[in-house]
N, C-alpha and C positions, 0 to 999 in steps of 0.2 A: 707376737713377734713377727708373724708373717705379715700382719698389717702394718707394723711399724717400719719394716724394712723398706718397702717401696717409698714411704714418705722420706725416709732417711736418704735413700738414693736420689729421690727427686730433689730434695734440698741440696744435696751435694752437686747435682747436675746444674741447678740454677746458680749456685756459687761459682761453679766453673765457667758457666756462660757469662756471668757478671765480670769475672776476671778477663775473659777474652774480649768482651765488649769494651771494658775500661781501657785495655791495652790498645785496642783499635781506635778508641776515641781519643786517647792521649796522643797517638800518632797523627791524628787529624786535627788536633788543637791548633789554634791560631791560623787556620785556614780562612782565606778571604774569598768570598763569592762575589763575582762582578756580573754585570749585565746591563741591558737597556730595556726600558719600558716604553711601549707604544700603544696606541689605541687600535681598534679593529680596522681602521683605514690606513694604518702604517705610519701615523703621525706621532711624533715624539710627545711624551707626557712628562713634563717637569713636576717636581715637588710631590711625587707619588710616595706614599708612606710604605716603607718596607720593614717588617717586623719578623724577627725569629720567633716562631711559634713557642709558646709556653716559656717565654723569657721576657725580660725587659729591654733587650737589645733591639734598638730601632734605628732607621736612617731614612733619608728621602733621596729621591733621584734629583740630579742637578738640572740645570737649564737644558742640557742635551739629552735628558731622560736617562742618564747613566747613574748607576748606584754601585756601591760596594758595602758589604757587611760581613763581619766575622761570624763564623759558625764553629761549633765544636764537634759535630758528628756528621758523617755522610748521609745519615738518615734523617737529618733535620728537615723542617718544613718552613718555607718562607710564605708570609702573608702580605699581599699587595693590596692597598686600598687607596682610592682617590675619589674626589667629589665627582658625582655623576656617573660612576662606573661601579660594576659589580665587584665585590671583594673576591680575590683570587688566592687559593692556597695551592702551592706547588711543592711536592717532595723534591729534595735535591737529588736523591738517588746517586750520590757520589759526584755530582757535577759541580765544577767550580766557576762555570760560565753559564748563566741562565737568563735568556731573553724571553720576555713574556708580552702578551698583548692583552689589554683589558677591554672588556666589552661594556658598552654604555648601558646604563640602567637608571632611567629617570626616577625610580623609587629611591635610589641611593643619593640623589642630588641633595637630599635634606641632611646628609651626614654632616656637611659643613654649611652653615647658613650665613648669608651676608646680613649683618646687623649694622646699626649706625656707626660709621667710621671704623669698620672692621669685620671680622668674621668670628663665628663660635661654632664649636661642635654641637650638633643638634642634641646630642644626649645631655649636654650641659646647659641647654637653654632653660631659662626660667620665665621667660615671657611668652606671649602668644604671637607666634610668627607663622605665617603660611608662605610656602615657596612654590612658585609656578615655573615650569621649565620652559626652555626655548621650543621644545618639540610641541608642547600644548599650545603655545602662543601662535606658532606658525601653521597649525593644522587647518585653520579656517581662512578663507580668503576675505580679508576685511581691509578697508581703506584707512581706518583709524585704529591704532593699537589699543586704545582704551576699550574698544568693544570686544577685543580678543580676550579680555579678562573675565568676561561673563561666565559665571558658574564654575570657575576654576579654583575658588577658595571659599571655605565656609565663612560666613559672616561678612562676605563682601558682595553687595548687591550692585549689579551693573544693569542699567536700563538703557536700551537702545530704542528710542521712539521715532526714528527716522531712518529711511534708506537713501536719502539724498546724497549724491557724490559730494564729498567734502563736508557734509553736514550730518554724517552718520556716526558720530562719536558717541561713546557710552558715557552716561552719568553714573559716577562711581560713589557709593556710600558705604562706609566701613562701620559696622555695628550701629546702623540706624543713623538718624539725623539728630545732631546734638545742639543745633543752633537754628535761629530764625534768619540768620544771615548766610554768609558763604559757608557751605558745608562740604566743600571739595577737599579731598586729602592732599597732603604735601607730597609732590613727586620729585624724587632725586635721581638723576642719571649719573652714575658713577660719582655720587656724593655731591652733585651740583644740581640746584633746583632747575627744573625744566618742565616740559609738556610731554606726556606719553605720546601724543599725536605727532610730535615732531621727530620721532625716531622710528625707523623701519623695524618691524618685528623680527626680521632676519638677523639683525645686528645683536639682538638681546641674547645673553647667555642664561640669565635667570632673573626672576622678579621676587623679591621678598616683601611681604605685606606685614607691617608692624601694626597690630591691632589693639594692643593694651598699652597702659601708661608705662609699664616697666620697660618695654621695648622701644617706645616712641619718645619718652621724655627727654632723651638726649638731644632732641630737636626743639624742646621747649615751647615757645610761644606760637609755633606753626604746626603743632602736632596734634591738636585737639580732635581733628577729624581723621586721624590715622596717617600713616606714612607708607608710601610705596617706593621701594628702593630698586632701581633698575641697574643691573650689572651688564655691561656690554662684553662682547667676545674679544679675546686677545689672542695673539700668535702663540701656537703651541709647539712648533718645531722650526728647525733651521733649514729645513727642506722647502723648496718652492712648490707650493700646491695651489691648485685653482679649483674652486667649486662654482657651479652654476645652478641656480634654482629658478624655475619659471612655471607659470601657469597662465592659462587663458580660458575664458568662459563667457557666459551670457547671464544676464540678470532678468528675472521676471517678478512682477509685483506679487506680494503674498496676498494682498486683499484689496478689493475695490467694491464699493457699493453697487448693488445691482439696480440700476436705474430703469424706470419704466420707458416704454417707447411712446411715440407721440399720441397714438390713439388712446392708450391706456391713460396717459396724462390728462387728456381732454375729458374722458369719461370720469375719472376720479375728481377732476376739477368741477365738473358739473355736479357730481354728488356733494362735494363740499359747499357749493353755492346753494343747492336746494336745502341742505341741512341748516343753512343760516337764512332760510326764508327768502332766497333770491332766485331769480330765473337763471336757468343754465347759461353758462358763458358761450359755449360752442354749439353751433347748430349741427344737425345730423349730416347735412350736405358737406360741411367742413370736415367733419370726422370721416365721412366715406371717401372724400377726395384725398385726404391724407392716407387712409388705409390703401387706397388703390394707386398711390403715388401718381396722381394725375399730372401734377406740375410741381416737382420738388422745390422750385424757387418760390411758389405761392404757398405750398403745402409741405413744408419741410418735415423730415423726421431725422434729426441730427443725433448721431451717436457721438456725443462730445468726447467721451473717453477714447474712443478709437481715433478720432481726428486729432487729439492732443498728444497722445502717448505714441509718438513716432520715432523716439530715439532708439538707437541700436541696442543699448544696454550692454555692449561689449566691454569687458575688462580684461586686463593683462598685467602680469607682474614679472619683472626680470631682475635678478639679483646676482651679481658676481662678486666672489670673495677671493682675494689673493693673500696667501699666507706664506711668509718667507722671512729671510734674514740669516744672520750668522750667530756666532757665540756672543758677540757684544751688542748687536743691534737686531731687533726683530720687529716685524710689522705685520699688521693685518689691515689690508686695504679693501674697502667695500664700495661697490657702485650699485645703486638701486634706481629702478624706474617703475613707477606704478601709474596706470592709466585706467580710469573708470569713466566710461561714457554712460550718461543717464538715460532714462526712458522718456525724458523731455529732450527735444532735439538740441537745445542750447545748454543742457546741463552736463558738466564734466568735472572731473577732478584728476589732477596729475601731481605726482610727487617725484622730485629728483633728489637723490641722496648721494653724497660722496663722504666717506669717513675713513680716517686713518688712525689706528690705534698703534703707537710705537712704544717699544720698551728698550731702554739702553742700560747696559751694565758697564759702568766705568771701572768698578772693582768689586771685590766680595763685599764691601761695605757701602758702596755708593751706587744707587740706581736712579733712573729717571723714566717717567712715562709721560708721553706727550700725545694727547688725543685732539684731533681736529675734525670738525664736521661742517660741511657746507650742504645746505638743503634749500629746497624752494617748493612750496605747496601753492598750487594754482587752482582756484575754484571758480567755476562759471555756472551761472544759472540765468533764467529770464530776468530782464531788468526790473520787472515789478515783483519778482520773488516767486519761488516755487510754491509757497503757501497760497498765494493769490491765484496761481494757476489751478491748483487742486480744489480751492474753494469754489471757483466759478465753474470748473469743469463738472463738478458733482452737484451743483445746485441749478444751473440754467436748464430750463425746460427744453425738451427736444423739439418743441414746436417753433423754435427760433432757428433761423438759417445760420449755419457756421460759414460756409463758403458758397456763394452762388455759382451757377453754371458758367458765368463769364469770368470767374476768378475773383470777383469782389468779395471782400469780408462782409458777412451778415452782421446785423447790429448786436446780436447776442443779447445781453442784459444791460439795457441802457448804455450801449456802446462798449461794454465790457465783453470782449470776445477772446477767450483764452487760446483759440487756435491761432489768432493773429499775434498776440503778445507773447506766446511761448516759443514762437519761431524766430528765425534770424532777423526778420523785419520788425520785431517788436522791442528791440533793445537788448542789452546784455549787462549783467552785473559780473564783474570780474575782480577777484581778490587774489593778489600775489603776496605771498609771505616768505621772502628769502631770509635766510638766517646763517650766522657764523658762530661756531662754538670752539673755544680753545680750553683744554683742561690739561694743565701741566703739573705734575707732582715730582718733587725731588725727595728721595728717601735715603736717609743716612743711618747706618747701623754700627755705631762705635763699638758695641758689645753684642754678644748673642742675645742678651735679655732686654736690650733697649733699642728702640727705633724711633727716629724723628722724621716727620713728613711735613713738607711745606707745599701748599697747593695754591695756584693762581689760575682762576677759571672765568675769564670774561666771556659774555655772550651778547651778540648783537642780533636784534630781531627788527624786522621792518614789515609793515603791512601797507600795501598800496591797493586802494579800492576805487574802482570806477564804476558808477551806476548810471548807465544811459537808458533813458526811457523815451521811446519815439512816440510822436503824435500819430495815432492810427485812425484812418478814416474808415468807418463802417457805413454800409449802404442798406437801402431798402430794396425790395424786390424790383421796383421800377427803375433802379439805377441812380436815384437821388441820394445825396449824403444824408445819413441819419445822425451820425455823431462823429465828432473828432475828439478822441480820448487818449491821453489828456489834451487839453487845448494847445499846449506848447510842449515841444520835445525839451528834455532837461538832462543835464549831466551833473552828477555830484561826485567830486573827487576828494578822497581822504588819504593822507599820508601820515603814517605814525612810525616813529623811529624810537627804539628802545635800546638802552645799554645797561646790562646787569653785570656787576662785578662781584667776584667772590674771592676773598683772601682767607686762607685757613692754615693754621699750624697745629700739629698734634704731636704728642710724645706717648709712646706706648712701651710699657715695661712689663715683662713677663718673668716670673720667678717660680721655681718649684723647690721646695724644701721638704725632702722626704715625701710624705703623702699630702702635703700642704701645697696648693697651687694658687698663685696670686697673679692677677693681671690688672694693671692700672693704665687708664687712658686719661690724659688731660689735654685740653686744647682751647684755642681761641679762634674767633673768626669775625670777619667784618664783611657785610654785604651792603651794596648800595644799588639803587635803581633810578634811572632817569628816563623820562618819556617826553618826547616832543610830538605834538599833533597839529596838523594843518588841514583845514578844509576849505573847499572852494566850490562854487556852482555857477552855472549859467543856463539860460534857456534860449529858445528860438534858434534852432540849428537849421540853416538853409540847406547845408550838405550833410544829411544824417549819416552818410557813409563814412564821414570823417569826424567821429565824436571825440574831439579834444577841446579844451576850454577856449582855445583861440578862435575856434569857428563859431562859437555861440555869441549871443548879443551881449555887449558890454553894459547895456542899459539895465540888465537884470542881474548882473554879476554880484555875488556875495562871497565873503571870505571870513574865516575865523581861525584862531589858533589857541593852543594852550600847552602848558608844561607842567609836569608833576615830577616829584622825586621823593624818595624815602631812603632810610638807612637803618641797618640793624647790626649791632655789635654784641658779641656773646663770648662768654667763657663756659666751658662744659667739662664734664668728667664722668668716668664710669670706673667702678671698682668691682672686680670679680674675684670670688674666692670659692674654691672647692677643696673639700677634704676627700682625697682618694676617689675623686669623680663620683662621690656618693652623696655628700651634703653640699648643696650649692647656694651661693648667695651673690646677689647683684645689687649694687647701689648706683643710681644715676642722678645727676643734677645738671641743670643748665640755668645760667643767669643771663637773661636777654635785656637789651636796651633798645627800644624802638623810637624812632623820630616821630612816629605817627601820633603820639600822645603828647600832652602838655608836660612842661617841666614839673618834676616832682611825682609823675605818674608813669614815667617811661620805663622803669625797670621792674622786672619780676623774676622770681625764683621758681623753678619747676623741678621738684624732686620726684624720685620713685625708689621703691625697694621691692625686691622679689626674692623668693627663695624656692628651692626645689630639693626633693628627696628622692633619690633613686633607690626605691625600695628593692629592686631586683638585685642590687649589689649587696644586700644584707645577707648574712650567713643563714638566718632563719628562712630566707626566701629560696635558698638554693634547691630545695626539693621540688620547687615549682619552676625552676629555670629552663627545663627542657620544654615546658609548654608555654611559659611566659618569660622569654629571655630578657625582656626590657619592660619595666614599669616604673614610671616617674610621676610624682605628685608635685604640683607647683602652685604658688599663690603670688599675687602681686598687688601693689597699691601705688598710685601715682597721681600727680597733678600736672595738667597740661594747659596750654593757653591757646587763644586764637586771636591773631592780630589782623586777620582778613575781614576787617570791618569798615573799609574805606580808607583813603589816604590819610586824611586829617579830620576825623569826625569830632574832635574836641573844639574845633574853631568855627566861626561863622565865615562864610564866603561872601565877598562883596560882589553883588550882581551889577554889572555895567550895562548901560543901555542909553537910548536917546530919549530926550524929553523936550517938548516944544514949549517955549514961553515967549509969548508975543509972536513975532515973526521969526524967531531965531531958534535953532535947535542946539541943545546943549547935551554933552555927555555927562551923565550922572551915575552915581553909585548908590546902591541900597543894600542894607542889612536885612534881608528878608527872613533869615533863620537865626534863632537864638543859639547861643553857644553854651557849652558845659565843659569846663576845663578839668573837672574832676573825674571824667570817664577813664577807664583803664581796660586791661584785658578781659575778655571772656575767659572764664576759667572752668576747666573740666576736671573732675575727680573721678577716677575709675578704680574699681576693685575687680579682681579676677581670680578665679580658682579653677584649676584644671588638672588633667593627667594625660600622659602619653603611655601607650602600651603597644608591645609587639607580641602577637600570639602565634605560637607554632611557626615562628620565623617567616610567616607569609601574610599575616593580617596586622596592619598598623592602624591604631585607633588614636585619635586625638579628640578631647572633649574639653570645653570651656564653658563656665558660667560667669557672667559679668554684670556689673551694675555701673552705669555711667550717668553722672549728674553734671550738668552744665549750669553754671550760675553766672550772674552779672552779664546776661545777654543784653546787647544794645537794643533799646527800643525808643520809639518816639511816643512818649506818654502825652495825653491831652493836657493842654494848658489853657487858661482863660483867653478868650478872644481879645480881651482888652489889651493884652500885651502887644498886639499888632505884628507878631512874628510867629513863624512856624515853630513848633516845638523842637527842642534840642534832643540829641541822643542822651539816654541815661542807662546806666547798668541796672537793669530792673528784672529781666526775665530769668526763669529757671525751667529747664527741660530735663526729664529723666528718661533713660533708656535701660531696660532690662532684657537680657537675652541669653541664649545658649548656642553653641556650635558643636557639631559633630562631624568628624572626617574619618572615613573608612577607606583603606586601600588594601586590596588583596591581589597577590600575584603568585603564579605558580606555572607549572607545565606538566603535561602528560606526554612523555617522550618528546616528539618534535612539535607538538601543539603547545604554544605558549599563550598565556592569558594574563590580563591584569584589569581590575575593576576598581575605580575610585568613585566613591559616593560621598557627597557633601550635604549636610542638613544644617539649617540654622533658623532661629526665630528671634524676633525682637519686638518688645512692647514699648511704644513711645508715648510719652504723656507730658503735656505742658502743665507744670505744677504751680507756676506763679507768673502772672502778667500784671501784677499790682491792680487787679480788679478790671482791667480794660479787656473788653472782648471785641473782636472784629466781625465785620459782615462781608459777604461775598460768596462765591461759589465754593471756594476753598478758604478755610480760616484755621487759625492757630489759636484756640481759646483754652482757658484754664480748664483742666480736668480731662482734656481730650488730646488726641494725637495731633502733631503738626500736619497742616494741610488736610484737615478733615473736611468732608463734604457737608455743606450747610444749606438747608432749605426746608420746604414744607414736607410733612409726612403724608404721603398719599395713602388713602385707605380704600382704594377701589374706584369703580365707576358709579355714577348716579344711575339708579335703575329706572327712574321715571322722573317726569317733570314735577310730580307731586313731591317726590323726595328732595328735589332742588328747592322747592318753595319752603319746605319745612327745615331746611339746613341753614347753617351760618352763611352769610353773604359771601360770595367769592368774587370772580373777576369777569366782567363782561356779561354777555347774554349766555348764561350757563343753561344747558339742557341735559336731558338724559344722554348717557354715553360719555359725558365729560368726566374728567378726573376730579375726585372728591378729596379734600384735604381736611386733616384733623385740626380742630379748634383747640390749640394747646392751652390757652389762657381762659377759655370759657366765656369770652365776651360776645359770642354769637356773630362774629365776623372774622374772616381770614385776612390777616394783615401781616406785615413784617415781624410783628411781635410773636407770631406763631412759628417762626422759623426755628429749627433745632438741628443739632448734629445728626446727619442721616447716613454717614459712611466714613470709612477710613481708607485713605489711598496708599498708605505705606505697606509695601508687600510684607507678608508674614509667611513663615514656613517655606523659605526658599530652599531649593534642592537642585541637585545636578548629578548626573552619572556619566563617567568617562570610561568607556569599555574598549579595550584594545585586545585583539585576537591575532595570532600569527601562526601559520603553518608553513614550514620550509620557506619558500621565497614569497609567499602570499602573506599580506597583512590587511586587517580590517579594523577601522576605528569608528566608533559610534559615540556621539556626544548628545546627551539629553539634558534639558534645563527647564525649570519651571518655578511657579509660585503657587503655594497651597492656599493662600487667602489674601484677597484684596478687593477693594470696590472700585469700579469705574463709572464715570459719568460723562456721557456725550450729550450735547445739547445743540440748539440752533439747527442749521440746515442739515447736520449730519444725520439726525434721526427724527427730527420733528417735521411732519409733513407739511409742505407748502410754506415753510418758514420764510418770511420776508419775501414772499412772491416766488419762491423756488419751486422745484419739482418734487416728485415723491419717488419712493423705491418699491420694488416688488413686494417687500415685506409689509408695506403699509396697506396692501389689499386686504390684510386680515384686520379690519377696523370694525368698531362697534356698530351694531344695528340691533333692532329688537329680536332678530333671529340669530344673532351672533353675540351674546352678551358676555362671553368669556374670551373675547378678542384680544389680540396682542397689542392693539392700539385703540385709543378713544375714537369717538366719531370724527369723521373728517369735517373740519369747520374752517373755511377760508376767512382769514382776517380776524379770528378770535384769539384772545391771549391767554385764556384760563389754562389751557392744556400746555402752554409753553413756559409756565412758571418753573423754577428750579425746585424739584421735588424728588422724592425717593422713587417715584414712578420710572424715571429715566436711569436709575442706578442699575448696573449690571455686575454680575460676578466677574471679576478680573483675574481669577486664578487660571493657570494654564500649564500644559505640558508641551514643550516644543522639541522636536527633533532638530537640534541646532546644527548638527553636522554628521555626515557619514562619508567615510573615505575608504576606498579599496585600492591597495597598492601592490606592485610586483617589483621585487628587486632581482635583477639579473645575476646569475652565478658568475663568480670571478673568472672562471675558465672561459666563459663566453665573451667577456669584454676585455680580457687581458690583452688580446691581440690588437685591440683597438687603442691601447695605451690609456685605458681608463681604469680607475680604482674601484669605482662603484656607479651604478646606474639604477635609478628607481623611477618608475612611472606610476601615476595614480589617477583615478577619477574621483571626483568629489562633488557633493551636493550639500548646500547650506539652507537652513530654514525650510526644510522640505515639507514637514507637517506640523500643524499646531492643533491641539485638542483644547478647546475652551468653550465657555458659554456666554461669550461676550457678544456685542452687537455684530451681526453679519456684515461683512465688507470692511471691518475696521480692525486695525492691529491692536491686540490686547496690551502691548507694551507701551502704547500711547493712550492710556485709559481715561484721561480727562482732557476735554477740549471740544472743538467743533468739527474735528475730523478733516481739517484742511492741511494736514501735513503730507509730505511725501512718504508713502508707506515703506516699511521694510521690504527687502527683495529677497527672492530665492536666487541662489547662484549655482549654476552648473558649470563645472570647469574641469579641465584635464591638466595635469602637471608633470614636470620632469625635474629630477634632481640628479646632477652629474658631479662626480669628483674626479679630477684629473691628476 
């Protein structure tokens, strides 16, 4: 009884408390809580989700950030959630007016993901979509936005093989290479096709990368290589705010080959001559006079790299954003200026950007957005091209004079003097790319569940290119003219004008019936493109300071012109269904018609289906929900197309030209290429299975495994010579890609110390499975059974140890001796010929990875970005690594060459003028895997109380370094991201810069 009494009394006490709470709650019923939602900078946040905790009552903030919601108890809690911000739970504690500020969180950016023609909650996604935030894109100082994507998403490989201003764009490949033709992904900026490099990274809000067929098939015939969706920033408040972002810094080359000086060059040349049974080329007297610098004009020791690389390398970026408007009209206006001076005196890139994104609200049902962008990209480099400069700079021997003491240019290599033609007197190549973009969308919402959108988006692009090459006189030491190269100055002018039109209409219906949620998108679009191209040229410019066509000789004038156009019309749709946000289904389809194909072959249908299961929403999973609050399995299948195969590959072009008959010249036309009216789209089928999980609310995991097969790849198969025409295109090739992707993101804090780590891993195996039996030859080939762009050559099996071994081995090339490279006789015919060439390497990167580490303590923050490739082969040849190639010089590494006392040397015996060691072979292949410290940034944000008196909302300063270190086993002096070639490219650069971010 004594035990029962306390329980009885306790029960009565709870009953009494319940009555009191009920009475209190009843008196509080129908109470409305109001307030305003802003971000941490004090800017209004519209359309923020506001939910009454443990209920189904929800609302969203209006265009002014204001909200109102009914609550039943003074102890209720409100939950605020918004894309890109941390979720916030606030107890009411009896308040009826509650203003809150949300804190930005890039991890949460994925809660709502931009997909084709709309958005979806991340938890309901059934396709493979990666999202990159604005913060990650703008962390590194890059001139081309495509390069900023490197390492930021699993399964997306970005290769930047040059640091030339204006030419340092990234080559993007999504889930491998699926075609032997154009493998670039489709890029859409606010749902309008465009170029990533035409938009400033500061304008971008987020980038969604659609990697599988389920997410990309809504774009049909252009989605086979993946889709990149760029969403630009829009106005967030009716208050007038201004932000200014700026940085300035300098560039340094990451790599340069270490060339020998003049004395070493002569000694090694003499060794190469004696190794081929010739007398030494340079006497001891010449060598000593050069060593003692007796007369630099007669005995030069030219450091070509030092003399050529005289550019400042200074770069700067300034970006101003004005955000303002009222209840009915809002605008976000941006002004951007980017200037990148090169390490060559005449190399430079500038970008000017003006953009205005405006939103107008006519009523609760009718809205309109109008975006306008004007930009101009201006690229300058030496008239003969940067590649020519680097080629000659790294191959001409130091024994040739660059500039004599009287100021005359030395003859260099047969008149090619990179000091002369890389400077202002050598001519200039200038490309100006002005552009104008309009993107206008009218949205009408007659009912809460239905929205209609009509978009008109024309884009005008222009390219004006002037390439002026001056006739440069080079001299001998006695002052006489050695060469005039080229013989005549020349000017080539190209003008290209393009107009792209995009008309699109969509209907989106959304309905919820109990736990059944439906969403239907239906649309139609028409796109057309027209290009006009005009070229002209003249030579013999008497006044080279005025390089315009009119000052050149009319006797040598040439001109030409062309025009091309295409059109694409489509209908498309998407159906989404989910039951209780637990079982998910999505079906996409697009029906495309392209003018690029012949009649009867112009239309294609591209479907996809995907499904997902949020296992974490099941009752049986609830016991694990505290440790794994989110776990979703998804799978997809779809079919995509590729129309980027030329404008009209199904027809033959008439080649016009002049033909002389008798004493008269006639204009004639010839059909040199055969036609094939039966060709159609390249088709890609993709299967994907993956899962998304959240563990302990801190670790996010995304994994995908996929198979991608591309068929009907356009090829030119061999035809009998008797036809008299070049072969036509045929749908003949098949390529298969298999791979996996893993993304890990972990975020947390220890008191005031905050940290986040994002790690991406991916791998893809590429294989050409069918070329109709046709195999190609060359340094890189795409042959059946091997990866695209495989390396092809002889298999090197070491050095010949003795002349006797040479005599007993299959016949090779030239006067082969001990110390030369020995090749494997693959077919056993006792001679090395082209029939012994085999696949010797794979250039497609495998096991790509990256790590994005962000640390913060109070006002200090540190960001570290690492990126790399786990497996790849590289092949450099010609003057880049082969000693004395084509009469060139040698490098410090070539001193480790074979001789009887150094049989394990890095290089074969030095042999001037012998070809055996210069053959394409596995000897010259290097490991192209690497780990690069891509970026490191240290920042400091001033406290509000410090800057408040200055009328500022926030101020952050930072120091940044890019491409600081690279760990690799590649050829010394060459960049591992340009693993195949002759080493004649403008290398990547290290950038050291300081920046300032201010919000007014």
